[in-house]
DRENDO-1510 file (C-alpha; in Angstrom, 1 decimal, always signed):
<recs>
REC; n; res; u; v; w
REC; 1; MET; -56.6; -29.3; -22.4 .
REC; 2; VAL; -56.0; -33.0; -22.2 .
REC; 3; LEU; -52.5; -32.6; -23.6 .
REC; 4; LEU; -51.7; -29.9; -21.1 .
REC; 5; HIS; -52.9; -32.2; -18.3 .
REC; 6; LEU; -50.8; -35.1; -19.5 .
REC; 7; LEU; -47.6; -33.0; -19.9 .
REC; 8; LYS; -48.1; -31.5; -16.4 .
REC; 9; SER; -48.7; -35.0; -15.0 .
REC; 10; LEU; -45.4; -36.2; -16.6 .
REC; 11; ASN; -43.5; -33.3; -15.0 .
REC; 12; VAL; -42.6; -31.9; -18.4 .
REC; 13; ASN; -41.2; -28.3; -18.3 .
REC; 14; VAL; -44.1; -26.7; -20.2 .
REC; 15; ALA; -45.4; -23.2; -21.0 .
REC; 16; VAL; -48.6; -22.4; -22.9 .
REC; 17; ILE; -49.2; -20.0; -25.8 .
REC; 18; HIS; -52.7; -19.1; -27.0 .
REC; 19; VAL; -53.9; -17.1; -30.0 .
REC; 20; ASN; -57.2; -15.3; -29.8 .
REC; 21; TYR; -58.2; -14.6; -33.4 .
REC; 22; GLN; -61.3; -12.6; -32.3 .
REC; 23; LEU; -63.4; -14.5; -34.8 .
REC; 24; ARG; -66.2; -15.7; -32.5 .
REC; 25; GLY; -66.8; -12.7; -30.3 .
REC; 26; GLU; -67.3; -13.5; -26.6 .
REC; 27; ASP; -66.7; -17.2; -27.2 .
REC; 28; SER; -63.1; -16.4; -28.3 .
REC; 29; ASN; -62.5; -14.4; -25.2 .
REC; 30; ARG; -63.9; -17.2; -23.0 .
REC; 31; ASP; -61.6; -19.7; -24.7 .
REC; 32; ALA; -58.7; -17.4; -23.7 .
REC; 33; GLU; -60.0; -17.0; -20.2 .
REC; 34; LEU; -60.2; -20.8; -19.7 .
REC; 35; VAL; -56.7; -21.3; -20.9 .
REC; 36; LYS; -55.3; -18.6; -18.6 .
REC; 37; ALA; -57.3; -19.8; -15.6 .
REC; 38; SER; -56.2; -23.4; -16.1 .
REC; 39; CYS; -52.5; -22.3; -16.4 .
REC; 40; TYR; -52.8; -20.2; -13.3 .
REC; 41; LYS; -54.2; -23.2; -11.4 .
REC; 42; LEU; -51.4; -25.5; -12.6 .
REC; 43; ASN; -48.8; -22.8; -12.0 .
REC; 44; ILE; -47.8; -22.9; -15.7 .
REC; 45; PRO; -46.5; -19.8; -17.7 .
REC; 46; CYS; -49.1; -18.6; -20.3 .
REC; 47; GLU; -48.6; -16.1; -23.1 .
REC; 48; THR; -51.5; -14.9; -25.2 .
REC; 49; GLN; -51.6; -13.2; -28.6 .
REC; 50; ILE; -54.6; -11.2; -29.9 .
REC; 51; VAL; -54.9; -11.0; -33.6 .
REC; 52; ASP; -57.4; -9.1; -35.7 .
REC; 53; LEU; -57.8; -11.7; -38.3 .
REC; 54; LYS; -60.9; -10.1; -39.8 .
REC; 55; LYS; -58.9; -7.1; -40.7 .
REC; 56; THR; -56.2; -9.2; -42.2 .
REC; 57; LEU; -58.8; -10.8; -44.4 .
REC; 58; GLU; -60.4; -7.6; -45.7 .
REC; 59; ASN; -58.3; -7.8; -48.9 .
REC; 60; GLY; -59.1; -11.5; -49.4 .
REC; 61; GLY; -57.5; -14.7; -48.3 .
REC; 62; ASN; -58.4; -18.1; -46.8 .
REC; 63; LEU; -59.3; -17.7; -43.1 .
REC; 64; GLN; -57.9; -21.1; -42.0 .
REC; 65; ASP; -54.6; -20.5; -44.0 .
REC; 66; GLU; -54.1; -17.1; -42.5 .
REC; 67; ALA; -54.8; -18.3; -39.0 .
REC; 68; ARG; -52.3; -21.1; -39.5 .
REC; 69; LYS; -49.6; -18.6; -40.7 .
REC; 70; VAL; -50.1; -16.6; -37.5 .
REC; 71; ARG; -49.6; -19.5; -35.1 .
REC; 72; TYR; -46.8; -21.2; -37.1 .
REC; 73; THR; -44.9; -18.0; -37.3 .
REC; 74; TRP; -45.1; -17.9; -33.5 .
REC; 75; PHE; -44.0; -21.5; -33.3 .
REC; 76; GLY; -41.0; -20.7; -35.5 .
REC; 77; GLU; -40.0; -17.8; -33.3 .
REC; 78; ILE; -40.1; -20.0; -30.2 .
REC; 79; ILE; -38.0; -22.8; -31.7 .
REC; 80; ALA; -35.5; -20.2; -33.1 .
REC; 81; LYS; -34.9; -18.9; -29.5 .
REC; 82; ASN; -33.7; -22.3; -28.4 .
REC; 83; PRO; -33.2; -25.4; -30.6 .
REC; 84; ASN; -34.2; -27.6; -27.6 .
REC; 85; ASN; -37.7; -26.1; -27.5 .
REC; 86; ARG; -40.6; -28.1; -28.8 .
REC; 87; ILE; -44.1; -27.1; -29.7 .
REC; 88; ALA; -46.6; -29.8; -28.6 .
REC; 89; LEU; -49.8; -29.9; -30.5 .
REC; 90; ALA; -52.9; -32.0; -29.7 .
REC; 91; HIS; -53.7; -33.5; -33.1 .
REC; 92; HIS; -55.2; -36.9; -32.8 .
REC; 93; GLN; -56.0; -40.0; -34.8 .
REC; 94; ASP; -59.3; -38.6; -36.2 .
REC; 95; ASP; -57.4; -35.4; -37.4 .
REC; 96; GLN; -54.9; -37.7; -39.1 .
REC; 97; VAL; -57.7; -39.4; -41.1 .
REC; 98; GLU; -59.2; -36.1; -42.1 .
REC; 99; THR; -55.8; -34.8; -43.2 .
REC; 100; PHE; -55.3; -37.9; -45.4 .
REC; 101; LEU; -58.6; -37.5; -47.2 .
REC; 102; MET; -58.0; -33.7; -47.7 .
REC; 103; ASN; -54.6; -34.3; -49.1 .
REC; 104; LEU; -55.8; -37.2; -51.3 .
REC; 105; ALA; -58.3; -34.9; -52.9 .
REC; 106; ARG; -55.6; -32.2; -53.4 .
REC; 107; LYS; -53.2; -34.7; -55.1 .
REC; 108; SER; -50.6; -33.8; -52.5 .
REC; 109; GLY; -48.2; -36.6; -53.4 .
REC; 110; VAL; -46.3; -38.9; -51.0 .
REC; 111; LEU; -45.5; -36.2; -48.5 .
REC; 112; GLY; -49.1; -35.1; -48.2 .
REC; 113; LEU; -50.4; -38.6; -47.9 .
REC; 114; ALA; -47.8; -39.3; -45.2 .
REC; 115; CYS; -49.8; -36.7; -43.2 .
REC; 116; MET; -48.6; -35.5; -39.8 .
REC; 117; LYS; -45.6; -37.1; -38.1 .
REC; 118; HIS; -45.2; -37.5; -34.4 .
REC; 119; GLU; -42.2; -35.2; -34.5 .
REC; 120; ARG; -41.0; -32.9; -37.3 .
REC; 121; ASN; -39.1; -29.6; -37.4 .
REC; 122; GLY; -39.5; -29.0; -33.7 .
REC; 123; ILE; -43.2; -29.8; -33.5 .
REC; 124; VAL; -44.4; -32.9; -31.6 .
REC; 125; ARG; -47.8; -34.5; -31.7 .
REC; 126; PRO; -48.0; -36.9; -28.7 .
REC; 127; LEU; -51.7; -37.8; -29.2 .
REC; 128; LEU; -51.6; -38.9; -32.8 .
REC; 129; ASP; -52.1; -42.6; -31.9 .
REC; 130; PHE; -55.3; -41.8; -29.9 .
REC; 131; SER; -58.9; -41.3; -31.1 .
REC; 132; LYS; -61.0; -38.3; -30.2 .
REC; 133; ALA; -63.3; -40.7; -28.3 .
REC; 134; GLU; -60.4; -41.9; -26.2 .
REC; 135; ILE; -59.3; -38.3; -25.5 .
REC; 136; LEU; -62.9; -37.3; -24.5 .
REC; 137; LYS; -63.0; -40.3; -22.2 .
REC; 138; TYR; -59.7; -39.2; -20.5 .
REC; 139; ALA; -61.0; -35.7; -20.1 .
REC; 140; THR; -64.2; -36.9; -18.4 .
REC; 141; ASN; -62.4; -39.4; -16.1 .
REC; 142; HIS; -60.0; -36.7; -14.9 .
REC; 143; SER; -62.6; -33.9; -14.7 .
REC; 144; ILE; -60.7; -31.8; -17.2 .
REC; 145; GLN; -62.6; -28.7; -18.2 .
REC; 146; TRP; -62.7; -27.8; -21.9 .
REC; 147; ARG; -64.6; -25.7; -24.4 .
REC; 148; GLU; -65.9; -26.7; -27.8 .
REC; 149; ASP; -65.2; -24.5; -30.8 .
REC; 150; GLN; -68.7; -23.8; -32.1 .
REC; 151; SER; -67.3; -23.3; -35.6 .
REC; 152; ASN; -66.5; -27.0; -35.8 .
REC; 153; ARG; -70.2; -27.6; -36.3 .
REC; 154; SER; -70.4; -25.4; -39.4 .
REC; 155; ASN; -70.2; -27.2; -42.7 .
REC; 156; ASN; -68.9; -24.1; -44.5 .
REC; 157; TYR; -65.4; -25.6; -44.3 .
REC; 158; THR; -64.4; -28.6; -46.3 .
REC; 159; ARG; -62.7; -30.3; -43.3 .
REC; 160; ASN; -65.9; -29.9; -41.3 .
REC; 161; ARG; -68.0; -31.5; -44.0 .
REC; 162; LEU; -65.5; -34.4; -44.0 .
REC; 163; ARG; -65.7; -34.6; -40.2 .
REC; 164; ASN; -69.5; -34.2; -39.8 .
REC; 165; GLU; -70.9; -36.0; -42.9 .
REC; 166; PHE; -68.5; -37.9; -45.1 .
REC; 167; ILE; -66.3; -39.8; -42.6 .
REC; 168; PRO; -69.3; -40.8; -40.4 .
REC; 169; PHE; -70.9; -42.3; -43.5 .
REC; 170; LEU; -67.8; -44.2; -44.5 .
REC; 171; LYS; -67.4; -45.5; -40.9 .
REC; 172; THR; -71.0; -46.9; -41.1 .
REC; 173; GLU; -70.2; -48.6; -44.4 .
REC; 174; PHE; -66.7; -49.9; -43.5 .
REC; 175; ASP; -66.1; -51.1; -40.0 .
REC; 176; ASP; -62.3; -50.9; -40.4 .
REC; 177; PHE; -62.2; -47.5; -42.2 .
REC; 178; ASN; -60.0; -45.7; -39.8 .
REC; 179; SER; -57.5; -48.5; -39.3 .
REC; 180; SER; -57.3; -48.9; -43.1 .
REC; 181; VAL; -56.5; -45.3; -43.6 .
REC; 182; LEU; -53.9; -45.3; -40.8 .
REC; 183; LEU; -52.3; -48.4; -42.4 .
REC; 184; MET; -51.9; -46.4; -45.7 .
REC; 185; ILE; -50.5; -43.4; -43.8 .
REC; 186; ASP; -47.9; -45.6; -42.2 .
REC; 187; ALA; -46.9; -47.0; -45.6 .
REC; 188; PHE; -46.6; -43.4; -47.1 .
REC; 189; GLN; -44.5; -42.2; -44.1 .
REC; 190; LYS; -42.1; -45.1; -44.6 .
REC; 191; LYS; -41.9; -44.2; -48.4 .
REC; 192; GLN; -41.3; -40.5; -47.5 .
REC; 193; ILE; -38.4; -41.4; -45.3 .
REC; 194; GLU; -36.9; -43.4; -48.1 .
REC; 195; LEU; -37.4; -40.5; -50.5 .
REC; 196; GLU; -35.8; -38.0; -48.1 .
REC; 197; LYS; -32.7; -40.2; -47.6 .
REC; 198; LYS; -32.2; -40.7; -51.3 .
REC; 199; ILE; -32.7; -37.0; -52.3 .
REC; 200; VAL; -30.8; -35.3; -49.5 .
REC; 201; PRO; -27.3; -35.8; -51.1 .
REC; 202; ILE; -28.7; -34.4; -54.4 .
REC; 203; SER; -30.2; -31.3; -52.8 .
REC; 204; GLN; -27.1; -30.7; -50.7 .
REC; 205; SER; -25.0; -30.8; -53.9 .
REC; 206; ILE; -27.3; -28.2; -55.5 .
REC; 207; HIS; -26.9; -25.9; -52.5 .
REC; 208; GLU; -23.1; -26.2; -52.8 .
REC; 209; THR; -22.7; -26.0; -56.5 .
REC; 210; ASN; -25.9; -24.4; -57.8 .
REC; 211; THR; -26.0; -27.1; -60.5 .
REC; 212; LEU; -27.9; -30.3; -61.2 .
REC; 213; SER; -26.8; -32.8; -63.8 .
REC; 214; ILE; -29.6; -33.3; -66.4 .
REC; 215; SER; -28.8; -37.0; -66.5 .
REC; 216; ILE; -29.3; -37.3; -62.7 .
REC; 217; PHE; -32.5; -35.4; -62.8 .
REC; 218; GLU; -33.9; -37.6; -65.6 .
REC; 219; THR; -33.2; -40.8; -63.5 .
REC; 220; LEU; -35.6; -39.5; -60.8 .
REC; 221; ASP; -39.2; -40.6; -60.8 .
REC; 222; GLU; -42.1; -38.2; -60.3 .
REC; 223; PHE; -42.1; -38.6; -56.5 .
REC; 224; GLU; -38.4; -38.1; -56.2 .
REC; 225; GLN; -38.5; -35.0; -58.3 .
REC; 226; VAL; -41.2; -33.6; -56.1 .
REC; 227; GLU; -39.2; -34.4; -53.0 .
REC; 228; LEU; -36.1; -32.7; -54.5 .
REC; 229; PHE; -38.1; -29.5; -55.1 .
REC; 230; ARG; -39.5; -29.7; -51.6 .
REC; 231; GLN; -36.0; -29.9; -50.1 .
REC; 232; LEU; -35.0; -26.9; -52.3 .
REC; 233; LYS; -38.1; -25.1; -51.2 .
REC; 234; LEU; -39.2; -24.7; -54.8 .
REC; 235; PRO; -42.8; -25.2; -56.0 .
REC; 236; ALA; -43.5; -28.6; -57.5 .
REC; 237; SER; -45.5; -26.9; -60.2 .
REC; 238; SER; -42.2; -25.8; -61.7 .
REC; 239; ILE; -41.1; -29.4; -62.5 .
REC; 240; PRO; -43.1; -29.7; -65.8 .
REC; 241; ARG; -41.8; -26.4; -67.0 .
REC; 242; LEU; -38.2; -27.5; -66.2 .
REC; 243; LEU; -38.7; -30.7; -68.2 .
REC; 244; GLU; -39.8; -28.6; -71.1 .
REC; 245; LEU; -36.4; -26.9; -71.3 .
REC; 246; LYS; -34.8; -28.6; -74.3 .
REC; 247; GLU; -32.4; -25.9; -75.5 .
REC; 248; ARG; -29.2; -24.5; -73.9 .
REC; 249; GLY; -29.9; -21.1; -72.4 .
REC; 250; LYS; -33.6; -21.5; -71.9 .
REC; 251; ARG; -34.9; -20.8; -68.4 .
REC; 252; ILE; -37.8; -20.8; -66.0 .
REC; 253; GLU; -38.4; -18.1; -63.4 .
REC; 254; ILE; -38.7; -19.4; -59.8 .
REC; 255; ASN; -38.5; -16.3; -57.5 .
REC; 256; ASN; -38.4; -18.0; -54.1 .
REC; 257; SER; -36.2; -17.1; -51.1 .
REC; 258; ASN; -33.1; -18.9; -52.5 .
REC; 259; TYR; -33.3; -18.9; -56.3 .
REC; 260; GLN; -34.7; -16.6; -58.9 .
REC; 261; SER; -34.5; -18.9; -61.9 .
REC; 262; VAL; -33.3; -22.2; -63.3 .
REC; 263; VAL; -31.4; -22.3; -66.6 .
REC; 264; ARG; -30.5; -25.2; -68.9 .
REC; 265; ASP; -26.9; -25.5; -69.8 .
REC; 266; GLU; -25.4; -28.1; -72.1 .
REC; 267; HIS; -25.3; -30.9; -69.5 .
REC; 268; GLN; -26.8; -29.4; -66.4 .
REC; 269; PHE; -29.4; -27.2; -64.9 .
REC; 270; THR; -28.0; -24.1; -63.2 .
REC; 271; PHE; -29.9; -22.6; -60.2 .
REC; 272; LEU; -29.4; -18.9; -60.2 .
REC; 273; LYS; -29.5; -17.3; -56.8 .
REC; 274; LYS; -31.2; -14.0; -56.0 .
REC; 275; SER; -28.4; -12.6; -54.0 .
REC; 276; GLN; -25.3; -11.9; -56.1 .
REC; 277; GLY; -21.9; -11.5; -54.8 .
REC; 278; SER; -20.5; -7.9; -54.6 .
REC; 279; PHE; -17.1; -7.1; -56.1 .
REC; 280; LYS; -14.5; -4.4; -55.8 .
REC; 281; LEU; -12.4; -2.9; -58.5 .
REC; 282; ILE; -8.8; -2.5; -57.5 .
REC; 283; VAL; -6.9; +0.1; -59.5 .
REC; 284; THR; -3.1; +0.6; -59.2 .
REC; 285; GLU; -0.9; +3.0; -61.1 .
REC; 286; VAL; +2.1; +1.2; -62.6 .
REC; 287; ASP; +5.1; +2.4; -64.6 .
REC; 288; SER; +5.0; +0.0; -67.4 .
REC; 289; LEU; +3.1; -2.8; -69.1 .
REC; 290; PRO; +3.9; -6.5; -68.3 .
REC; 291; ASN; +5.7; -8.7; -70.8 .
REC; 292; GLU; +2.8; -11.1; -70.7 .
REC; 293; PHE; -0.9; -10.4; -70.2 .
REC; 294; ASP; -3.6; -12.5; -68.6 .
REC; 295; LYS; -7.4; -12.3; -68.4 .
REC; 296; SER; -7.5; -11.4; -64.7 .
REC; 297; HIS; -6.0; -7.9; -65.3 .
REC; 298; ALA; -6.6; -5.0; -67.6 .
REC; 299; TYR; -4.3; -2.0; -68.3 .
REC; 300; PHE; -5.8; +1.4; -69.2 .
REC; 301; ASP; -4.3; +4.7; -70.3 .
REC; 302; ALA; -5.5; +7.2; -67.6 .
REC; 303; SER; -5.7; +10.0; -70.1 .
REC; 304; LYS; -8.2; +8.0; -72.2 .
REC; 305; VAL; -10.5; +7.1; -69.3 .
REC; 306; GLU; -13.6; +9.4; -69.2 .
REC; 307; GLY; -14.4; +10.3; -65.6 .
REC; 308; LYS; -14.5; +7.5; -63.1 .
REC; 309; LEU; -14.1; +3.7; -63.4 .
REC; 310; HIS; -17.0; +1.6; -62.2 .
REC; 311; ILE; -17.7; -2.2; -61.9 .
REC; 312; ARG; -21.1; -3.9; -62.2 .
REC; 313; ILE; -23.0; -6.9; -63.5 .
REC; 314; TRP; -23.6; -6.7; -67.3 .
REC; 315; GLN; -27.0; -5.6; -68.6 .
REC; 316; ILE; -28.8; -6.3; -71.8 .
REC; 317; GLY; -27.7; -3.8; -74.5 .
REC; 318; ASP; -24.1; -3.3; -73.1 .
REC; 319; ARG; -21.6; -3.0; -75.9 .
REC; 320; ILE; -17.8; -3.0; -76.0 .
REC; 321; SER; -15.3; -2.1; -78.8 .
REC; 322; PRO; -12.9; -5.1; -78.4 .
REC; 323; VAL; -9.2; -5.0; -79.3 .
REC; 324; GLY; -8.6; -6.5; -82.7 .
REC; 325; MET; -12.1; -5.8; -84.0 .
REC; 326; ARG; -13.7; -2.9; -85.9 .
REC; 327; GLY; -16.8; -1.5; -84.5 .
REC; 328; SER; -18.5; -2.7; -81.3 .
REC; 329; GLN; -19.9; -6.0; -80.0 .
REC; 330; LEU; -22.7; -6.8; -77.6 .
REC; 331; ILE; -21.6; -8.2; -74.3 .
REC; 332; SER; -24.4; -10.8; -74.7 .
REC; 333; GLU; -22.7; -12.1; -77.9 .
REC; 334; ILE; -19.3; -12.3; -76.2 .
REC; 335; ILE; -20.9; -14.3; -73.3 .
REC; 336; LYS; -22.7; -16.6; -75.8 .
REC; 337; ASP; -19.5; -17.2; -77.8 .
REC; 338; ALA; -17.6; -18.0; -74.6 .
REC; 339; LYS; -20.1; -20.8; -73.8 .
REC; 340; ILE; -19.9; -20.1; -70.1 .
REC; 341; THR; -22.4; -21.6; -67.7 .
REC; 342; ALA; -25.6; -19.8; -66.9 .
REC; 343; ASP; -24.4; -19.1; -63.4 .
REC; 344; ALA; -21.3; -17.4; -64.7 .
REC; 345; LYS; -23.4; -15.5; -67.3 .
REC; 346; GLN; -25.7; -14.3; -64.6 .
REC; 347; ASN; -22.7; -12.8; -62.7 .
REC; 348; GLN; -20.6; -11.6; -65.6 .
REC; 349; LEU; -18.9; -8.3; -64.7 .
REC; 350; ILE; -18.0; -5.4; -66.8 .
REC; 351; VAL; -15.8; -2.4; -66.0 .
REC; 352; HIS; -16.8; +0.9; -67.6 .
REC; 353; ASP; -16.0; +4.6; -67.3 .
REC; 354; ASP; -18.6; +7.4; -67.6 .
REC; 355; SER; -18.7; +7.0; -71.4 .
REC; 356; SER; -18.3; +3.3; -72.4 .
REC; 357; VAL; -17.6; -0.3; -71.4 .
REC; 358; LEU; -13.9; -0.9; -71.3 .
REC; 359; TRP; -13.6; -4.5; -70.1 .
REC; 360; CYS; -15.7; -7.6; -70.1 .
REC; 361; VAL; -13.9; -9.1; -67.2 .
REC; 362; GLY; -12.1; -12.3; -68.0 .
REC; 363; LEU; -13.4; -12.3; -71.6 .
REC; 364; LYS; -12.5; -9.2; -73.7 .
REC; 365; ILE; -10.8; -5.8; -73.3 .
REC; 366; GLY; -12.0; -2.8; -75.2 .
REC; 367; ARG; -9.6; -0.8; -77.3 .
REC; 368; ILE; -10.9; +2.7; -76.5 .
REC; 369; ALA; -8.8; +3.3; -73.3 .
REC; 370; ILE; -6.3; +0.4; -73.5 .
REC; 371; ALA; -2.8; +1.4; -72.5 .
REC; 372; ASP; +0.2; +1.0; -74.8 .
REC; 373; SER; +3.9; +1.7; -74.8 .
REC; 374; ASN; +3.3; +5.4; -75.3 .
REC; 375; SER; +0.9; +5.8; -72.3 .
REC; 376; GLY; +2.1; +8.0; -69.6 .
REC; 377; LYS; +0.0; +7.1; -66.6 .
REC; 378; ILE; -1.0; +3.4; -66.7 .
REC; 379; LEU; -3.8; +2.0; -64.6 .
REC; 380; ARG; -3.7; -1.7; -63.7 .
REC; 381; CYS; -7.2; -3.0; -62.9 .
REC; 382; SER; -8.2; -6.3; -61.1 .
REC; 383; VAL; -11.4; -7.5; -59.4 .
REC; 384; ILE; -11.8; -9.0; -55.9 .
REC; 385; ALA; -14.9; -10.0; -53.9 .
REC; 386; SER; -16.1; -7.2; -51.6 .
REC; 387; GLU; -19.0; -6.4; -49.2 .
REC; 388; GLU; -19.4; -3.1; -51.1 .
REC; 389; GLU; -21.9; -3.1; -54.0 .
REC; 390; GLU; -19.8; -0.8; -56.2 .
REC; 391; SER; -16.3; +0.6; -56.1 .
REC; 392; GLU; -15.0; +3.5; -58.2 .
REC; 393; VAL; -11.8; +5.5; -58.6 .
REC; 394; GLN; -11.0; +8.8; -60.1 .
</recs>
């Protein structure tokens, strides 16, 4: 309520959003009523959202985490509508100290110990430099009405125990406790800025090439590795597993929004994306075979093709009967012998008819349907990128 009063006094173009989690019965409704009444009095737009958080938690989950997801999802939607929008939150100096101690106990690293910033990702916190006592004094002096969340008195939550018991004890023992913690937070924030600047070029390179030189990764210290994974939106818990990959071809599963796994190649780690490109098989009838062949085209005898031609990513167990060899060979063996990167391996294409694999694209052609000088109808095949998932021809 103090933040709202300040923003209105400064003639900031402001609107209010309020979430009623329905966790405290009539108290929750009265909170919402106060917000709406204050906005009406100040002629400020107000939008409320009612969430049945108890129902969400029926199958388990952390109450505070689930509540945070609700409001931060809403924040993200508002910022997405207009990049100039900002979400102003009323976190203050005492909140910052509590956050530091919480993150210290969780071994949150530099980013966690840097705590909340005045502005980050469209969220601003104008009151971070002010104590709760100063905010209460401002509210009293300006006759600002507010309501206390009664759940703040409950020591069922770790943060509340810090706030109500642990921190007051420390303040009585150490006069400069708050200022000492804030000094450390400032140091960690400066360190975090340094980390971000150093790691941004590396993470950008990974986004562009899907690869990371092993030698570069090994030069990063523990904090820099954590920051790299943060920028890639990968769990820091995957770092030790990545460091354990000593042999070419070994991988760890990630399964986040961007990548599904990381594979060790000879001199690099390859980040395999979830979404694979789609390809289209182009088949053209030609009168004769070329004088010279290349790996980007294959020529088949139409009379030897069983049913339709299809294109897809290879699968474990796929086999081909290569030209110049007796019997068949696993596609996985062909890929291994070719020593291609993990990214290329992940996206290796094959062309097959209704009976067998005819072409391991770019690597080997099968002999079963290959065209020769005696072929009547010759099919010239090539592959191009396509929005379609599969293309086939009769």
